[in-house]
C-alpha positions as CSV (number, residue, x, y, z in Angstrom):
1,M,80.0,39.5,14.6
2,S,81.2,41.8,11.7
3,K,82.0,45.3,12.1
4,F,81.2,48.3,9.2
5,R,80.9,52.2,10.2
6,K,81.8,51.1,13.6
7,I,78.5,49.4,13.5
8,N,78.8,45.7,15.0
9,L,76.5,43.2,12.9
10,S,76.0,39.8,13.0
11,I,73.1,37.3,11.4
12,S,71.0,34.5,12.2
13,K,68.4,32.3,10.4
14,G,65.1,33.3,11.1
15,N,62.0,31.4,10.5
16,G,61.3,29.3,7.6
17,Y,63.3,28.2,4.8
18,G,65.8,31.8,3.3
19,Q,64.6,33.9,5.8
20,Y,67.8,36.0,8.5
21,I,67.7,38.3,10.9
22,V,70.1,40.9,10.8
23,S,70.6,42.2,14.3
24,A,72.8,45.3,15.8
25,K,73.0,48.3,17.8
26,Y,72.7,51.3,16.0
27,R,72.2,54.7,17.9
28,G,71.8,53.9,20.6
29,K,68.7,51.3,19.7
30,N,68.7,47.3,19.3
31,I,67.7,46.9,15.7
32,N,66.5,43.7,14.3
33,A,65.7,43.9,10.2
34,H,64.4,41.0,8.1
35,T,66.1,39.9,4.7
36,T,66.1,37.3,2.5
37,D,69.3,37.9,1.0
38,S,71.7,34.3,1.6
39,E,74.6,35.4,0.7
40,A,74.5,38.0,3.4
41,F,74.2,34.8,5.7
42,D,76.9,32.6,4.0
43,Y,79.6,36.6,3.2
44,L,79.3,38.3,6.6
45,E,80.8,35.8,9.1
46,N,83.2,34.8,6.3
47,P,86.0,36.8,5.4
48,D,87.9,34.6,3.0
49,N,86.3,36.1,-0.5
50,K,87.1,40.0,0.7
51,E,84.8,41.7,-2.1
52,K,81.5,39.3,-1.1
53,H,82.3,40.1,2.7
54,L,82.5,43.9,2.1
55,E,78.9,43.2,0.0
56,A,77.6,41.3,3.3
57,K,78.4,44.2,5.5
58,R,76.9,46.7,3.2
59,H,73.8,44.8,2.7
60,C,73.4,44.1,6.3
61,Y,74.0,47.5,7.4
62,Y,71.7,49.1,4.9
63,K,69.0,46.9,5.8
64,I,69.2,48.3,10.1
65,V,69.6,51.4,9.0
66,S,66.1,51.1,7.2
67,E,64.3,49.4,9.5
68,F,65.8,52.3,12.3
69,R,64.1,55.1,9.7
70,K,61.0,53.3,9.0
71,T,60.4,52.1,13.6
72,F,61.7,55.6,14.4
73,G,61.2,58.1,11.6
74,Y,64.2,59.5,10.4
């Protein structure tokens, strides 16, 4: 689990090759968002490459925000 902007982010494999699910609790709601970004999956939990790790956290955070807005109309 990684933290970005006070949000705990996690990523897991989805159904099928190259499919991933980003999960987080955002504004009191549990949000799951779909992504095909394999680098996010590779680097979200691996802080060895700081630049790629930060990019993965940003990518996942924005996926969560986008899904929240789409679902709840913000």
